C-alpha positions in Angstrom: -21.7 -23.8 -2.5 -18.3 -22.0 -1.5 -16.6 -19.0 -3.6 -14.4 -19.6 -6.1 -11.4 -17.4 -5.2 -10.4 -16.8 -1.3 -11.8 -13.4 -0.4 -9.7 -10.1 0.0 -7.4 -10.0 2.5 -9.4 -8.3 5.8 -9.2 -4.1 6.6 -9.6 -2.9 9.4 -10.6 0.8 10.3 -12.3 3.8 12.4 -15.4 5.7 11.9 -16.8 9.5 12.7 -19.4 11.7 12.7 -18.4 14.9 14.4 -20.7 15.7 17.5 -21.4 17.8 19.7 -24.4 17.7 21.7 -26.0 20.6 23.1 -24.8 20.7 26.3 -21.2 19.1 25.8 -18.5 20.2 28.1 -16.9 20.2 24.9 -17.1 22.1 21.6 -17.5 20.8 17.8 -14.0 22.2 17.6 -12.9 20.3 19.8 -14.6 17.3 17.6 -12.6 18.2 14.9 -9.2 18.5 16.2 -9.7 15.4 18.1 -10.9 13.2 15.3 -7.9 14.4 12.8 -5.5 14.0 15.9 -6.8 10.4 16.4 -6.6 9.5 13.0 -3.3 9.9 12.3 -2.3 7.8 15.3 -4.6 5.3 14.1 -2.0 5.3 10.9 0.6 5.6 12.2 -0.5 2.3 13.8 -1.5 0.5 10.5 -5.3 1.0 10.3 -6.2 0.4 7.3 -9.5 2.6 7.1 -11.5 5.5 8.0 -14.6 6.3 7.2 -17.3 9.2 7.7 -20.6 9.6 7.9 -23.3 12.3 6.8 -26.7 13.7 7.6 -28.5 16.9 7.7 -29.7 19.9 10.2 -29.1 17.9 13.2 -28.4 20.0 15.9 -25.3 18.0 17.1 -23.8 19.2 14.2 -23.0 15.4 12.9 -21.3 16.0 9.5 -22.9 17.4 6.7 -20.3 17.3 4.1 -17.0 14.5 3.9 -15.2 16.6 1.4 -13.4 18.9 4.0 -12.7 15.9 6.2 -11.7 13.7 4.1 -8.8 16.3 2.3 -7.7 17.2 6.7 -7.5 13.3 7.1 -5.9 13.1 3.4 -2.8 15.4 5.6 -1.8 13.9 8.1 -2.4 10.5 7.0 -0.1 8.2 4.4 -1.6 5.0 3.8 -5.0 4.3 5.3 -8.5 4.6 2.7 -10.4 7.3 3.0 -14.2 6.9 2.6 -18.3 6.9 3.9 -20.3 4.9 5.3 -22.0 6.8 3.7 -22.8 9.7 1.9 -26.4 10.5 0.8 -26.1 10.8 -3.1 -29.0 12.5 -3.8 -28.0 15.6 -2.3 -24.8 15.8 -4.1 -24.6 17.6 -8.1 -22.8 14.3 -9.7 -20.6 16.6 -11.6 -19.4 18.6 -8.6 -18.8 15.0 -6.9 -17.6 13.5 -9.3 -14.8 16.1 -9.0 -14.3 16.6 -5.6 -13.8 13.0 -5.4 -11.5 13.2 -8.2 -9.5 16.1 -6.0 -9.2 13.9 -3.0 -7.7 10.6 -4.5 -5.0 13.0 -6.2 -4.2 14.5 -2.8 -4.0 11.5 -0.9 -2.0 9.5 -3.1 -4.9 7.3 -4.6 -6.9 6.2 -1.5 -10.1 7.3 -1.9 -13.0 5.1 -2.0 -16.7 6.2 -1.9 -19.9 4.2 -0.1 -23.4 5.9 -1.8 -26.7 6.0 -0.4 -30.0 6.9 -1.2 -30.9 8.6 2.3 -34.2 8.3 4.1 -34.7 10.8 6.7 -37.9 13.4 5.0 -36.5 16.3 6.2 -33.4 16.4 4.3 -35.2 15.4 1.6 -38.2 18.7 2.1 -35.0 21.0 3.3 -32.9 20.0 -0.3 -36.2 20.4 -2.3 -37.1 17.7 -3.7 -39.1 14.2 -2.9 -37.9 11.3 -0.6 -39.8 9.0 -4.0 -36.6 10.8 -6.5 -34.1 8.9 -4.4 -33.4 6.2 -6.5 -33.4 8.2 -9.6 -30.8 10.3 -8.4 -28.4 8.3 -7.1 -28.8 5.9 -10.1 -27.7 8.1 -12.4 -24.8 9.8 -10.2 -23.7 6.4 -10.2 -23.9 6.1 -13.8 -22.4 9.9 -14.3 -19.7 8.9 -11.8 -18.1 6.3 -13.4 -18.7 8.0 -17.0 -16.9 11.1 -15.9 -13.8 9.0 -14.6 -12.9 7.2 -18.0 -11.1 10.3 -19.1 -13.3 10.7 -22.2 -15.7 13.2 -23.1 -19.4 12.3 -22.4 -23.2 13.3 -23.0 -26.0 12.0 -20.2 -29.6 12.1 -21.0 -31.3 11.0 -17.7 -34.8 11.8 -15.6 -33.3 13.9 -13.1 -29.4 14.9 -15.4 -28.7 15.7 -18.8 -25.0 16.7 -20.1 -23.5 17.6 -23.3 -20.1 17.1 -24.2 -18.4 17.2 -21.1 -14.8 16.6 -19.7 -14.1 16.4 -16.3 -10.8 17.3 -14.7 -8.4 16.3 -13.1 -8.6 12.5 -13.4 -8.2 10.4 -10.6 -5.0 8.9 -9.5 -6.9 5.5 -9.6 -8.2 4.1 -13.5 -11.4 4.0 -13.3 -12.2 5.9 -10.3 -12.1 5.5 -6.2 -13.8 2.2 -5.8 -17.5 2.8 -5.3 -19.5 1.1 -1.9 -23.5 0.9 -2.1 -25.3 0.6 1.4 -27.3 -2.8 1.2 -30.7 -2.6 3.3 -34.1 -4.0 1.0 -34.4 -6.1 -1.5 -34.2 -3.9 -4.4 -30.8 -2.7 -2.9 -29.7 -6.2 -3.9 -30.1 -6.0 -7.3 -28.7 -2.4 -7.7 -25.2 -4.0 -6.3 -25.0 -6.4 -8.6 -25.9 -4.1 -11.5 -23.6 -1.9 -10.5 -20.8 -4.3 -9.7 -19.7 -3.0 -6.3 -18.6 -3.2 -3.1 -21.3 -3.2 -0.1 -22.5 -2.1 2.9 -25.1 -4.2 4.4 -27.6 -3.0 7.2 -30.1 -5.4 7.5 -30.7 -9.3 8.3 -28.2 -12.1 6.9 -30.8 -12.5 4.2 -29.9 -9.8 2.4 -25.8 -11.0 2.7 -26.9 -14.4 1.3 -29.5 -13.1 -1.2 -26.7 -10.5 -2.6 -24.1 -13.4 -3.1 -26.6 -15.9 -4.7 -27.6 -13.2 -7.6 -23.8 -11.8 -7.9 -23.0 -15.4 -8.8 -26.3 -15.3 -11.2 -25.2 -12.7 -13.0 -21.9 -14.1 -13.8 -19.9 -12.3 -10.8 -18.0 -13.6 -7.8 -18.7 -12.4 -4.6 -14.8 -12.7 -3.8 -13.9 -9.8 -6.4 -16.0 -7.3 -3.6 -15.9 -6.4 -0.6 -18.5 -6.4 2.6 -17.9 -3.7 5.1 -20.4 -2.9 7.8 -19.3 -0.2 10.9 -19.6 -2.3 14.4 -18.5 -1.2 18.1 -15.0 -2.1 20.0 -15.0 -0.6 23.5 -11.0 -2.2 23.9 -11.0 -2.1 28.5 -9.9 -3.8 30.8 -12.5 -1.9 33.2 -15.7 -2.3 32.1 -17.5 -0.7 34.6 -15.4 2.6 34.7 -15.5 2.7 30.8 -18.5 1.4 29.3 -21.8 3.5 31.6 -20.6 6.8 29.2 -20.8 4.9 26.6 -23.4 3.7 27.1 -25.3 6.3 27.7 -24.1 7.9 24.3 -25.2 5.2 22.4 -28.5 5.4 23.6 -28.0 9.2 22.4 -26.9 8.2 19.1 -30.5 5.7 18.9 -32.5 8.2 20.0 -31.5 10.8 17.4 -31.8 7.8 14.4 -35.4 6.7 16.2 -36.6 9.6 15.2 -35.5 9.5 11.8 -36.6 5.9 11.3 -40.0 7.2 13.4 -40.8 9.9 10.8 -39.5 8.0 7.8 -41.8 5.3 8.8 -39.3 2.5 9.7 -40.2 2.0 13.1 -37.8 2.8 15.9 -34.5 1.7 16.4 -35.1 -0.8 18.6 -36.4 -2.7 15.8 -34.5 -1.5 13.0 -31.6 -4.0 15.3 -33.9 -7.1 15.9 -34.4 -10.2 13.9 -31.9 -12.0 12.1 -30.1 -8.9 11.4 -25.9 -8.8 11.4 -25.1 -7.9 14.6 -23.7 -4.2 15.7 -24.3 -3.9 19.0 -21.5 -2.5 20.8 -18.9 -5.1 22.0 -16.9 -4.6 25.6 -14.2 -6.5 27.6 -10.5 -6.5 27.5 -8.1 -7.7 24.1 -8.6 -11.6 23.9 -12.6 -10.6 24.5 -12.9 -8.4 21.6 -10.2 -10.1 19.7 -12.3 -12.8 19.6 -15.9 -11.3 18.8 -14.0 -9.3 16.6 -12.6 -13.1 14.4 -16.0 -14.4 15.1 -18.0 -12.1 13.8 -15.6 -11.4 10.1 -15.9 -15.6 9.8 -19.5 -15.9 10.3 -20.7 -13.2 7.7 -18.0 -13.0 5.5 -16.5 -9.8 5.9 -13.5 -7.9 4.3 -14.3 -4.6 6.2 -15.0 -4.1 9.6 -14.3 -0.2 11.2 -15.2 0.5 14.7 -16.7 4.0 15.9 -13.2 6.7 16.9 -16.1 8.2 18.7 -19.9 8.4 19.9 -22.1 11.8 20.5 -21.8 13.2 23.7 -18.2 12.1 24.8 -15.0 14.1 22.6 -13.0 11.6 20.4 -10.1 11.5 23.2 -12.4 10.4 25.6 -12.3 6.8 22.6 -8.8 7.1 22.0 -7.2 4.5 24.5 -10.2 2.3 23.5 -8.7 2.8 19.8 -4.7 2.5 20.3 -5.7 -1.0 21.8 -7.3 -1.6 18.7 -4.9 -1.2 16.4 -2.1 -2.7 18.2 -3.2 -5.3 20.2 -6.8 -6.8 18.5 -6.6 -6.4 14.8 -2.9 -8.4 15.2 -4.9 -10.9 17.4 -7.6 -11.2 14.8 -5.2 -11.2 11.4 -3.5 -14.2 12.9 -6.5 -15.6 13.8 -7.7 -15.3 10.4 -4.2 -16.5 8.8 -4.3 -20.2 10.2 -8.2 -20.2 9.6 
């Protein structure tokens, strides 16, 4: 069944998680400085988005707080929209989060969005002092409160985790109703949640979840063409894969080893299993401009994506090492993909 309307224009971007594994020949300060410099360059080259990820208590410094870096990036960019894929919502107090995002929306001139997830790593929940079992209620109540806080009105809220009376949050965001919300979608219950909250979606699972979301959204009276679908997938743009792929491959193996520890602790299997089956592919694409453009165009068409973001850094490599690839992605690959999609 075809969607009723044409989906929104496709946007392209870069993602960062600010990591410096022990023993690296660069520092975490290098990571922050090079990341901000890279993002400013990509903004000038016309990329649409920058996303930040979140985890806690990782020895490589994995970004635990997106708010300060979003502010830093807002100061050096003019057009890029700034978001998260994902922020772990249960670890944030909803009123403070509403204030932070409203301030960031003011700083950026209305360029903030917010990608939310429930979290899954037990060690993070233990450190924050509550069980994993509370993640759904804390996330859903936070989403409720964000929208109330950005309504421009005083409000009260009586939930299982949060209770407020007669609250008025200031400042108001620039965007009416606040920054657009996204939800991570990796299970059947997450489909229902995304439909109920009418958010954009960040699918991380089998294609059937994305198909199921579209079906349920239509059944609930919504239109998928009103919503965005975004994903992270790395593209290494190079004319010499034999030279440039091995160091990135090693960094990606380290990335998956860390996630593998999280998955095992949470009883989700290993990282390899997580990426098998009829999943929306997120494996690295390596090749020249024409190869990357063809793969990206096919990826967007196959899954009906509206937002594709590629990692601009990898743990074990300073961000500057990937800046040449990102520059070619922005200035050579993306224009080819836009042209191909325009005639499809």
